[in-house]
C-alpha positions as CSV (number, residue, x, y, z in Angstrom):
1,M,6.3,-24.9,18.5
2,Y,3.8,-27.6,17.6
3,W,0.0,-27.1,18.0
4,A,-2.2,-30.1,18.1
5,S,-5.3,-28.1,17.0
6,L,-6.4,-24.9,15.5
7,A,-7.7,-23.7,18.9
8,G,-4.2,-24.3,20.4
9,F,-2.7,-22.3,17.5
10,L,-5.1,-19.5,18.0
11,A,-4.5,-19.4,21.8
12,M,-0.8,-19.0,21.1
13,G,0.2,-20.6,24.3
14,G,-1.8,-18.2,26.4
15,H,-0.4,-15.1,24.7
16,A,-3.2,-14.6,22.2
17,A,-4.5,-11.5,23.9
18,F,-1.2,-9.8,23.0
19,I,-0.3,-11.4,19.7
20,W,-3.5,-11.1,17.7
21,P,-4.2,-7.4,18.5
22,A,-0.6,-6.6,17.6
23,F,-0.9,-8.6,14.4
24,A,-4.2,-6.7,13.5
25,I,-2.7,-3.3,14.2
26,A,0.3,-4.1,12.0
27,L,-2.0,-5.3,9.2
28,I,-4.2,-2.2,9.4
29,V,-1.1,0.1,9.3
30,L,0.4,-1.7,6.3
31,C,-2.9,-1.6,4.4
32,G,-3.3,2.0,5.3
33,L,0.2,2.8,4.0
34,A,-0.5,0.9,0.8
35,L,-3.8,2.9,0.2
36,L,-2.1,6.2,1.0
37,S,0.8,5.3,-1.4
38,R,-1.7,4.4,-4.2
39,W,-3.6,7.7,-3.6
40,G,-0.4,9.7,-3.7
41,L,0.6,8.0,-6.9
42,T,-2.8,8.9,-8.5
43,V,-2.5,12.5,-7.4
44,A,1.1,12.8,-8.7
45,E,0.1,11.2,-12.1
46,R,-2.8,13.6,-12.4
47,D,-0.6,16.6,-11.5
48,H,2.0,15.5,-14.0
49,A,-0.5,15.1,-16.8
50,Q,-1.9,18.5,-16.1
51,A,1.6,20.1,-16.1
52,R,2.4,18.4,-19.4
53,R,-0.9,19.7,-20.9
54,E,-0.1,23.2,-19.7
55,A,3.4,23.0,-21.2
56,G,2.0,21.8,-24.6
57,R,3.6,18.4,-24.3
58,D,0.5,16.3,-24.3
59,G,1.2,14.1,-27.3
60,P,4.2,12.3,-28.8
61,R,6.7,14.6,-30.6
62,N,7.9,14.0,-34.0
63,E,11.1,16.1,-33.6
64,V,14.5,14.5,-33.8
65,G,16.2,14.5,-30.4
66,A,13.1,15.4,-28.5
């Protein structure tokens, strides 16, 4: 398709009322998934660090084969 103006593009051939809300919902969902993934990673890293501290493996080991 070819649009002669920005208004023509934004109108999407008369289908803008369906296209732009769908685009917005998809964008919101993807951003939400990214934020939830980042939050989950932060929680997992914190839990892992705590488990290592409790197991006594907080620092580097100088043992051979460890």
